[in-house]
BALOBA-1460 file (C-alpha; in Angstrom, 3 decimals):
// residues 184
<rec num="1" residu="m" x="71.991" y="134.499" z="85.769"/>
<rec num="2" residu="r" x="73.284" y="131.246" z="87.279"/>
<rec num="3" residu="e" x="74.167" y="131.363" z="90.960"/>
<rec num="4" residu="k" x="77.724" y="130.641" z="92.036"/>
<rec num="5" residu="p" x="78.008" y="126.948" z="92.984"/>
<rec num="6" residu="l" x="78.273" y="126.233" z="96.702"/>
<rec num="7" residu="a" x="81.661" y="125.317" z="98.110"/>
<rec num="8" residu="k" x="82.037" y="121.598" z="98.758"/>
<rec num="9" residu="a" x="82.032" y="122.227" z="102.509"/>
<rec num="10" residu="d" x="78.771" y="124.157" z="102.292"/>
<rec num="11" residu="v" x="77.162" y="121.244" z="100.442"/>
<rec num="12" residu="l" x="78.602" y="118.594" z="102.745"/>
<rec num="13" residu="l" x="78.082" y="120.244" z="106.095"/>
<rec num="14" residu="q" x="74.320" y="120.306" z="106.300"/>
<rec num="15" residu="p" x="72.701" y="117.921" z="108.821"/>
<rec num="16" residu="q" x="70.200" y="116.323" z="106.421"/>
<rec num="17" residu="r" x="72.876" y="115.833" z="103.763"/>
<rec num="18" residu="i" x="75.188" y="114.326" z="106.355"/>
<rec num="19" residu="a" x="72.378" y="111.881" z="107.206"/>
<rec num="20" residu="i" x="72.039" y="110.965" z="103.514"/>
<rec num="21" residu="l" x="75.788" y="110.383" z="103.176"/>
<rec num="22" residu="r" x="75.794" y="108.342" z="106.361"/>
<rec num="23" residu="a" x="72.896" y="106.247" z="105.018"/>
<rec num="24" residu="l" x="74.716" y="105.616" z="101.745"/>
<rec num="25" residu="g" x="77.896" y="104.550" z="103.540"/>
<rec num="26" residu="s" x="79.516" y="101.852" z="101.429"/>
<rec num="27" residu="q" x="76.344" y="100.879" z="99.577"/>
<rec num="28" residu="s" x="74.247" y="102.079" z="96.662"/>
<rec num="29" residu="l" x="70.635" y="103.119" z="97.262"/>
<rec num="30" residu="t" x="67.684" y="104.506" z="95.341"/>
<rec num="31" residu="p" x="65.783" y="107.535" z="96.674"/>
<rec num="32" residu="k" x="62.995" y="105.145" z="97.722"/>
<rec num="33" residu="q" x="65.470" y="103.075" z="99.763"/>
<rec num="34" residu="l" x="66.968" y="106.243" z="101.259"/>
<rec num="35" residu="a" x="63.461" y="107.405" z="102.228"/>
<rec num="36" residu="e" x="62.979" y="104.104" z="104.094"/>
<rec num="37" residu="v" x="66.255" y="104.619" z="105.974"/>
<rec num="38" residu="l" x="65.468" y="108.315" z="106.645"/>
<rec num="39" residu="p" x="61.702" y="108.308" z="107.263"/>
<rec num="40" residu="t" x="61.624" y="111.767" z="108.879"/>
<rec num="41" residu="l" x="63.101" y="113.429" z="105.774"/>
<rec num="42" residu="p" x="60.323" y="114.644" z="103.432"/>
<rec num="43" residu="h" x="60.609" y="113.218" z="99.906"/>
<rec num="44" residu="a" x="60.864" y="116.636" z="98.230"/>
<rec num="45" residu="t" x="63.662" y="117.600" z="100.626"/>
<rec num="46" residu="l" x="65.445" y="114.282" z="99.982"/>
<rec num="47" residu="y" x="65.369" y="114.846" z="96.211"/>
<rec num="48" residu="r" x="66.585" y="118.453" z="96.615"/>
<rec num="49" residu="h" x="69.535" y="117.304" z="98.748"/>
<rec num="50" residu="l" x="70.340" y="114.447" z="96.361"/>
<rec num="51" residu="a" x="70.471" y="116.959" z="93.498"/>
<rec num="52" residu="a" x="72.818" y="119.254" z="95.451"/>
<rec num="53" residu="l" x="75.095" y="116.361" z="96.473"/>
<rec num="54" residu="h" x="75.154" y="115.034" z="92.893"/>
<rec num="55" residu="e" x="75.855" y="118.469" z="91.383"/>
<rec num="56" residu="a" x="78.765" y="118.915" z="93.803"/>
<rec num="57" residu="g" x="80.196" y="115.525" z="92.795"/>
<rec num="58" residu="i" x="79.797" y="114.096" z="96.289"/>
<rec num="59" residu="i" x="77.457" y="111.321" z="95.175"/>
<rec num="60" residu="a" x="77.319" y="109.564" z="91.823"/>
<rec num="61" residu="v" x="74.571" y="107.883" z="89.846"/>
<rec num="62" residu="v" x="75.654" y="104.253" z="89.516"/>
<rec num="63" residu="d" x="72.516" y="102.895" z="87.845"/>
<rec num="64" residu="e" x="69.383" y="104.114" z="86.119"/>
<rec num="65" residu="r" x="66.290" y="102.128" z="85.225"/>
<rec num="66" residu="p" x="62.802" y="102.983" z="84.029"/>
<rec num="67" residu="v" x="60.072" y="102.680" z="86.680"/>
<rec num="68" residu="r" x="56.444" y="103.591" z="85.798"/>
<rec num="69" residu="g" x="57.415" y="106.151" z="83.194"/>
<rec num="70" residu="a" x="60.201" y="107.766" z="85.234"/>
<rec num="71" residu="i" x="63.900" y="107.056" z="85.583"/>
<rec num="72" residu="e" x="64.892" y="105.626" z="88.967"/>
<rec num="73" residu="r" x="68.478" y="106.434" z="89.866"/>
<rec num="74" residu="t" x="70.693" y="104.531" z="92.245"/>
<rec num="75" residu="y" x="73.256" y="106.632" z="94.107"/>
<rec num="76" residu="s" x="76.509" y="105.882" z="95.868"/>
<rec num="77" residu="l" x="79.264" y="107.991" z="97.339"/>
<rec num="78" residu="a" x="81.635" y="109.353" z="94.724"/>
<rec num="79" residu="a" x="85.368" y="108.765" z="95.117"/>
<rec num="80" residu="g" x="86.641" y="111.038" z="97.897"/>
<rec num="81" residu="a" x="83.097" y="111.972" z="98.887"/>
<rec num="82" residu="g" x="82.525" y="113.461" z="102.272"/>
<rec num="83" residu="i" x="86.140" y="114.472" z="102.593"/>
<rec num="84" residu="l" x="87.186" y="118.066" z="102.833"/>
<rec num="85" residu="g" x="90.646" y="118.195" z="101.386"/>
<rec num="86" residu="a" x="93.585" y="120.334" z="102.389"/>
<rec num="87" residu="d" x="92.636" y="122.927" z="99.735"/>
<rec num="88" residu="d" x="89.076" y="123.187" z="101.099"/>
<rec num="89" residu="l" x="90.339" y="123.696" z="104.626"/>
<rec num="90" residu="a" x="93.215" y="126.014" z="103.677"/>
<rec num="91" residu="t" x="90.857" y="128.504" z="102.023"/>
<rec num="92" residu="a" x="88.277" y="128.438" z="104.840"/>
<rec num="93" residu="t" x="88.104" y="131.411" z="107.179"/>
<rec num="94" residu="r" x="87.883" y="131.122" z="110.967"/>
<rec num="95" residu="d" x="84.158" y="131.820" z="110.662"/>
<rec num="96" residu="d" x="83.886" y="129.026" z="108.063"/>
<rec num="97" residu="h" x="85.672" y="126.607" z="110.397"/>
<rec num="98" residu="f" x="83.402" y="127.543" z="113.276"/>
<rec num="99" residu="r" x="80.334" y="127.052" z="111.063"/>
<rec num="100" residu="y" x="81.650" y="123.671" z="109.817"/>
<rec num="101" residu="f" x="82.320" y="122.524" z="113.368"/>
<rec num="102" residu="a" x="78.940" y="123.788" z="114.599"/>
<rec num="103" residu="t" x="77.226" y="121.872" z="111.788"/>
<rec num="104" residu="f" x="79.176" y="118.729" z="112.697"/>
<rec num="105" residu="v" x="78.208" y="119.053" z="116.365"/>
<rec num="106" residu="a" x="74.590" y="119.829" z="115.439"/>
<rec num="107" residu="g" x="74.517" y="116.613" z="113.405"/>
<rec num="108" residu="l" x="75.760" y="114.652" z="116.408"/>
<rec num="109" residu="l" x="73.160" y="116.320" z="118.646"/>
<rec num="110" residu="g" x="70.436" y="115.499" z="116.126"/>
<rec num="111" residu="e" x="71.448" y="111.850" z="115.973"/>
<rec num="112" residu="f" x="71.558" y="111.622" z="119.773"/>
<rec num="113" residu="g" x="68.136" y="113.271" z="119.954"/>
<rec num="114" residu="h" x="66.749" y="110.684" z="117.515"/>
<rec num="115" residu="y" x="68.266" y="107.932" z="119.627"/>
<rec num="116" residu="l" x="66.607" y="109.305" z="122.774"/>
<rec num="117" residu="e" x="63.212" y="109.296" z="121.008"/>
<rec num="118" residu="r" x="63.232" y="105.485" z="120.919"/>
<rec num="119" residu="p" x="60.568" y="103.808" z="123.031"/>
<rec num="120" residu="e" x="63.291" y="102.155" z="125.116"/>
<rec num="121" residu="v" x="66.748" y="103.573" z="125.706"/>
<rec num="122" residu="d" x="69.516" y="101.499" z="127.257"/>
<rec num="123" residu="l" x="72.847" y="103.258" z="126.760"/>
<rec num="124" residu="l" x="74.877" y="100.320" z="128.049"/>
<rec num="125" residu="a" x="73.116" y="97.666" z="125.959"/>
<rec num="126" residu="d" x="73.122" y="99.928" z="122.886"/>
<rec num="127" residu="g" x="76.833" y="100.708" z="123.240"/>
<rec num="128" residu="v" x="76.188" y="104.446" z="123.561"/>
<rec num="129" residu="g" x="78.849" y="106.545" z="125.204"/>
<rec num="130" residu="y" x="80.433" y="109.932" z="125.187"/>
<rec num="131" residu="r" x="83.704" y="110.765" z="126.842"/>
<rec num="132" residu="e" x="86.498" y="113.293" z="126.913"/>
<rec num="133" residu="l" x="90.103" y="112.363" z="127.397"/>
<rec num="134" residu="v" x="93.066" y="114.712" z="127.263"/>
<rec num="135" residu="l" x="96.272" y="113.038" z="126.093"/>
<rec num="136" residu="n" x="99.674" y="114.715" z="126.273"/>
<rec num="137" residu="l" x="101.216" y="113.903" z="122.891"/>
<rec num="138" residu="t" x="103.954" y="115.185" z="120.644"/>
<rec num="139" residu="d" x="102.917" y="115.994" z="117.069"/>
<rec num="140" residu="d" x="104.451" y="112.690" z="115.916"/>
<rec num="141" residu="e" x="102.629" y="110.741" z="118.641"/>
<rec num="142" residu="l" x="99.350" y="112.394" z="117.626"/>
<rec num="143" residu="r" x="99.869" y="111.471" z="113.946"/>
<rec num="144" residu="e" x="100.668" y="107.892" z="114.993"/>
<rec num="145" residu="l" x="97.558" y="107.664" z="117.206"/>
<rec num="146" residu="l" x="95.294" y="109.058" z="114.465"/>
<rec num="147" residu="a" x="96.748" y="106.615" z="111.918"/>
<rec num="148" residu="e" x="96.078" y="103.726" z="114.326"/>
<rec num="149" residu="l" x="92.497" y="104.889" z="114.900"/>
<rec num="150" residu="r" x="91.888" y="105.230" z="111.144"/>
<rec num="151" residu="a" x="93.230" y="101.715" z="110.575"/>
<rec num="152" residu="v" x="90.980" y="100.234" z="113.269"/>
<rec num="153" residu="l" x="87.894" y="102.031" z="111.959"/>
<rec num="154" residu="d" x="88.686" y="101.305" z="108.291"/>
<rec num="155" residu="a" x="88.863" y="97.593" z="109.083"/>
<rec num="156" residu="h" x="85.151" y="97.732" z="109.977"/>
<rec num="157" residu="r" x="83.680" y="100.444" z="107.761"/>
<rec num="158" residu="h" x="82.814" y="98.268" z="104.754"/>
<rec num="159" residu="h" x="80.528" y="95.779" z="106.486"/>
<rec num="160" residu="p" x="77.302" y="95.642" z="104.461"/>
<rec num="161" residu="r" x="73.939" y="96.420" z="106.043"/>
<rec num="162" residu="s" x="72.215" y="93.337" z="107.370"/>
<rec num="163" residu="t" x="69.554" y="92.425" z="109.911"/>
<rec num="164" residu="d" x="72.189" y="91.399" z="112.458"/>
<rec num="165" residu="r" x="74.195" y="94.638" z="112.150"/>
<rec num="166" residu="t" x="73.192" y="97.920" z="113.762"/>
<rec num="167" residu="p" x="74.464" y="101.097" z="112.095"/>
<rec num="168" residu="r" x="76.604" y="102.846" z="114.720"/>
<rec num="169" residu="l" x="77.860" y="106.401" z="114.553"/>
<rec num="170" residu="i" x="81.389" y="107.042" z="115.762"/>
<rec num="171" residu="g" x="82.460" y="110.683" z="115.712"/>
<rec num="172" residu="t" x="85.878" y="111.988" z="116.614"/>
<rec num="173" residu="i" x="87.117" y="115.438" z="117.491"/>
<rec num="174" residu="t" x="90.795" y="116.163" z="117.966"/>
<rec num="175" residu="m" x="92.121" y="119.578" z="119.001"/>
<rec num="176" residu="p" x="94.691" y="121.106" z="121.295"/>
<rec num="177" residu="v" x="93.427" y="122.159" z="124.718"/>
<rec num="178" residu="d" x="94.686" y="125.371" z="126.259"/>
<rec num="179" residu="r" x="95.029" y="125.338" z="130.021"/>
<rec num="180" residu="p" x="95.018" y="128.442" z="132.277"/>
<rec num="181" residu="n" x="98.605" y="127.859" z="133.411"/>
<rec num="182" residu="g" x="99.813" y="127.766" z="129.807"/>
<rec num="183" residu="n" x="100.353" y="124.015" z="129.719"/>
<rec num="184" residu="a" x="98.317" y="121.748" z="127.490"/>
């Protein structure tokens, strides 16, 4: 009996899979290249996650070539990959949302932990920062701000990997904040 396929969110929101998707970014990579980018991920685990991401339609095989009697596949993000759509979110329970958010935060913590394992850490020189800022915005002002942020980030997201570029993680969280006196 075949198991029920995992929901897209369950496939996406797993820290090692998030790392794979982040590594793919706007490029195409073979498992060997991914293993070089993600050296702490065991090869068997990498292949298992690639299979799950491919089965869910999150990544696509963009090339295949024979290598020493096996087929080497090259993967890239599929169209709309890594995006939970309105339908995915509308059918999620509160527990699902909490689990998704916890996985997202755990991924950020993992990345920060990896950063702190470097032999030398210089937050200022490395451009590392974390801040909170509460803005008082109408719904329209929030939509406008988020559109502006997306436009700024999209203008830079397709830079190819190169020796003079450092991959940088930028995570955003937006939510209303309840205050004890009832005001946001």
